[in-house]
C-alpha positions as a Markdown table, in Angstrom:
| # | Residue | x | y | z |
|---|---|---|---|---|
| 1 | Met | 62.2 | 99.7 | 99.3 |
| 2 | Ala | 65.9 | 98.9 | 98.9 |
| 3 | Lys | 68.1 | 99.4 | 102.0 |
| 4 | Lys | 70.9 | 101.9 | 101.3 |
| 5 | Ser | 74.3 | 100.4 | 102.1 |
| 6 | Lys | 76.4 | 102.2 | 104.6 |
| 7 | Val | 79.7 | 103.6 | 103.3 |
| 8 | Leu | 82.6 | 102.6 | 105.4 |
| 9 | Pro | 84.9 | 105.3 | 106.7 |
| 10 | Ile | 88.4 | 105.9 | 105.6 |
| 11 | Tyr | 91.1 | 105.2 | 108.1 |
| 12 | Val | 93.9 | 107.8 | 108.5 |
| 13 | Leu | 96.9 | 106.6 | 110.5 |
| 14 | Ser | 99.8 | 108.7 | 111.5 |
| 15 | Gly | 102.9 | 107.3 | 113.1 |
| 16 | Pro | 105.6 | 108.3 | 115.6 |
| 17 | Asn | 106.2 | 112.0 | 116.5 |
| 18 | Leu | 103.4 | 113.3 | 114.4 |
| 19 | Asn | 101.5 | 114.2 | 117.6 |
| 20 | Leu | 104.1 | 117.0 | 117.8 |
| 21 | Leu | 103.1 | 118.7 | 114.6 |
| 22 | Gly | 103.1 | 122.4 | 114.9 |
| 23 | Leu | 105.9 | 122.3 | 117.5 |
| 24 | Arg | 108.5 | 119.9 | 116.1 |
| 25 | Glu | 110.7 | 121.3 | 113.4 |
| 26 | Pro | 108.1 | 123.7 | 111.9 |
| 27 | Asp | 110.5 | 124.7 | 109.2 |
| 28 | Ile | 110.2 | 121.1 | 107.8 |
| 29 | Tyr | 106.7 | 120.0 | 108.9 |
| 30 | Gly | 104.9 | 123.3 | 109.2 |
| 31 | Arg | 102.9 | 124.9 | 112.0 |
| 32 | Thr | 99.6 | 123.0 | 111.4 |
| 33 | Thr | 98.8 | 120.7 | 114.3 |
| 34 | Leu | 97.7 | 117.1 | 113.7 |
| 35 | Ala | 94.3 | 117.9 | 115.2 |
| 36 | Glu | 93.9 | 120.7 | 112.6 |
| 37 | Ile | 94.9 | 118.3 | 109.8 |
| 38 | Gly | 92.2 | 115.9 | 111.1 |
| 39 | Gln | 89.6 | 118.6 | 110.9 |
| 40 | Met | 90.7 | 119.5 | 107.4 |
| 41 | Met | 90.4 | 115.9 | 106.3 |
| 42 | Ala | 87.0 | 115.4 | 107.9 |
| 43 | Arg | 85.7 | 118.4 | 105.9 |
| 44 | Arg | 87.1 | 117.2 | 102.7 |
| 45 | Ala | 86.0 | 113.6 | 103.2 |
| 46 | Lys | 82.4 | 114.9 | 103.9 |
| 47 | Asn | 82.5 | 116.6 | 100.5 |
| 48 | His | 83.0 | 113.1 | 99.0 |
| 49 | Gly | 80.3 | 111.5 | 101.1 |
| 50 | Leu | 82.9 | 109.8 | 103.4 |
| 51 | Ser | 83.9 | 110.0 | 107.0 |
| 52 | Val | 87.3 | 109.6 | 108.7 |
| 53 | Val | 88.6 | 107.5 | 111.5 |
| 54 | Phe | 91.7 | 109.6 | 112.4 |
| 55 | Arg | 94.4 | 108.1 | 114.7 |
| 56 | Gln | 98.0 | 108.6 | 115.7 |
| 57 | Ser | 100.4 | 106.4 | 117.7 |
| 58 | Asn | 104.0 | 106.3 | 118.6 |
| 59 | His | 103.8 | 102.5 | 118.9 |
| 60 | Glu | 104.3 | 100.2 | 115.9 |
| 61 | Gly | 102.1 | 97.4 | 117.3 |
| 62 | Glu | 99.2 | 99.8 | 117.8 |
| 63 | Leu | 99.4 | 100.9 | 114.2 |
| 64 | Ile | 99.4 | 97.3 | 113.1 |
| 65 | Asp | 96.4 | 96.6 | 115.2 |
| 66 | Trp | 94.5 | 99.5 | 113.5 |
| 67 | Ile | 95.6 | 98.3 | 110.0 |
| 68 | Gln | 94.2 | 94.9 | 110.8 |
| 69 | Glu | 91.0 | 96.4 | 112.1 |
| 70 | Ala | 90.7 | 98.5 | 108.9 |
| 71 | Arg | 90.6 | 95.2 | 106.8 |
| 72 | Thr | 86.9 | 94.9 | 107.7 |
| 73 | Lys | 85.9 | 98.3 | 109.0 |
| 74 | Ser | 87.2 | 100.7 | 106.3 |
| 75 | Ala | 86.8 | 101.6 | 102.7 |
| 76 | Gly | 90.4 | 102.5 | 102.4 |
| 77 | Met | 93.4 | 103.9 | 104.2 |
| 78 | Ile | 95.8 | 106.9 | 104.2 |
| 79 | Ile | 98.9 | 106.4 | 106.2 |
| 80 | Asn | 101.9 | 108.6 | 107.2 |
| 81 | Gly | 104.1 | 106.0 | 108.9 |
| 82 | Gly | 106.6 | 108.7 | 110.0 |
| 83 | Ala | 110.0 | 107.1 | 110.6 |
| 84 | Tyr | 108.4 | 103.7 | 110.5 |
| 85 | Ser | 107.9 | 104.3 | 106.7 |
| 86 | His | 111.6 | 103.8 | 106.2 |
| 87 | Thr | 112.2 | 100.9 | 108.7 |
| 88 | Ser | 109.2 | 98.8 | 109.4 |
| 89 | Leu | 108.8 | 95.4 | 107.7 |
| 90 | Ala | 105.9 | 94.7 | 110.1 |
| 91 | Leu | 103.9 | 97.7 | 108.8 |
| 92 | His | 104.7 | 96.6 | 105.2 |
| 93 | Asp | 103.4 | 93.1 | 105.9 |
| 94 | Ala | 100.2 | 94.4 | 107.7 |
| 95 | Leu | 99.5 | 96.8 | 104.8 |
| 96 | Arg | 100.0 | 94.0 | 102.2 |
| 97 | Ala | 97.1 | 92.2 | 103.9 |
| 98 | Leu | 94.9 | 95.3 | 104.0 |
| 99 | Asp | 93.0 | 94.5 | 100.8 |
| 100 | Arg | 91.8 | 98.1 | 100.6 |
| 101 | Pro | 93.0 | 101.1 | 98.6 |
| 102 | Leu | 96.0 | 102.6 | 100.3 |
| 103 | Val | 97.6 | 106.1 | 99.9 |
| 104 | Glu | 100.9 | 106.9 | 101.6 |
| 105 | Val | 101.4 | 110.5 | 102.6 |
| 106 | His | 104.2 | 112.7 | 103.9 |
| 107 | Leu | 104.3 | 116.3 | 104.9 |
| 108 | Ser | 107.8 | 116.9 | 103.6 |
| 109 | Asn | 109.4 | 115.5 | 100.5 |
| 110 | Pro | 111.6 | 112.7 | 101.8 |
| 111 | Phe | 113.5 | 112.6 | 98.5 |
| 112 | Ala | 114.8 | 116.2 | 99.2 |
| 113 | Arg | 116.0 | 115.2 | 102.6 |
| 114 | Glu | 118.6 | 112.7 | 104.1 |
| 115 | Glu | 119.3 | 109.7 | 102.0 |
| 116 | Phe | 118.0 | 107.3 | 104.6 |
| 117 | Arg | 114.5 | 108.8 | 104.0 |
| 118 | His | 114.6 | 108.0 | 100.3 |
| 119 | His | 113.3 | 104.5 | 100.7 |
| 120 | Ser | 109.8 | 103.7 | 102.0 |
| 121 | Arg | 108.7 | 100.2 | 103.0 |
| 122 | Ile | 105.1 | 101.4 | 102.6 |
| 123 | Ser | 105.3 | 102.7 | 99.0 |
| 124 | Pro | 105.5 | 99.3 | 97.3 |
| 125 | Val | 102.1 | 98.3 | 98.8 |
| 126 | Ala | 100.4 | 101.7 | 98.3 |
| 127 | Lys | 98.4 | 102.7 | 95.2 |
| 128 | Gly | 100.0 | 106.1 | 95.3 |
| 129 | Val | 102.2 | 108.5 | 97.4 |
| 130 | Ile | 101.6 | 112.2 | 98.0 |
| 131 | Val | 104.6 | 114.1 | 99.5 |
| 132 | Gly | 105.9 | 117.6 | 100.0 |
| 133 | Phe | 102.8 | 119.7 | 100.3 |
| 134 | Gly | 102.7 | 120.1 | 104.1 |
| 135 | Ala | 99.3 | 119.7 | 105.7 |
| 136 | Gln | 97.7 | 119.9 | 102.2 |
| 137 | Ser | 99.3 | 116.5 | 101.5 |
| 138 | Tyr | 96.7 | 114.8 | 103.7 |
| 139 | Val | 93.8 | 116.7 | 102.1 |
| 140 | Leu | 95.1 | 115.7 | 98.6 |
| 141 | Ala | 95.3 | 112.1 | 99.8 |
| 142 | Val | 91.6 | 112.3 | 100.7 |
| 143 | Asp | 90.7 | 113.3 | 97.2 |
| 144 | Ala | 92.9 | 110.5 | 95.7 |
| 145 | Leu | 91.5 | 107.9 | 98.0 |
| 146 | Ala | 87.9 | 109.0 | 97.4 |
| 147 | Ser | 88.6 | 108.6 | 93.7 |
| 148 | Leu | 90.0 | 105.1 | 94.2 |
| 149 | Ile | 87.1 | 104.1 | 96.4 |
| 150 | Lys | 84.5 | 105.4 | 93.9 |
| 151 | Gly | 86.4 | 103.6 | 91.1 |
| 152 | Ser | 86.3 | 100.3 | 92.9 |
| 153 | Thr | 82.6 | 100.6 | 93.6 |
| 154 | Gly | 81.5 | 101.8 | 90.2 |
């Protein structure tokens, strides 16, 4: 009898200040908490036969450590780098080495906001970017990543 291979989880990383979702600028980011988003994503991932490793950090180095961990422990990644999306060459370099499907996500539409938010250092290494749909952006990213993972495995 053939042994069934274990499907690796998807990693979902959220950067600085996203732990304040639901409280911080709800007119921009909505009232849904990060924990609620994590629950929504876990449910959607389960529909695709996937599981989620859901993490948030305000520390760039910790995010990089998790990206490096995901190189061998994940099937793919969804990342909202928060403000680091616009500034961090270190995140860009770590994500270039990921060698897994990557989807960038943002709750708001950065192109409809301040000009300094119009450039992402993550976008050039991501397969795709989902922005502007609030908490639903993360759920849509699960669907997109699941499709990429299934496409890469046949």
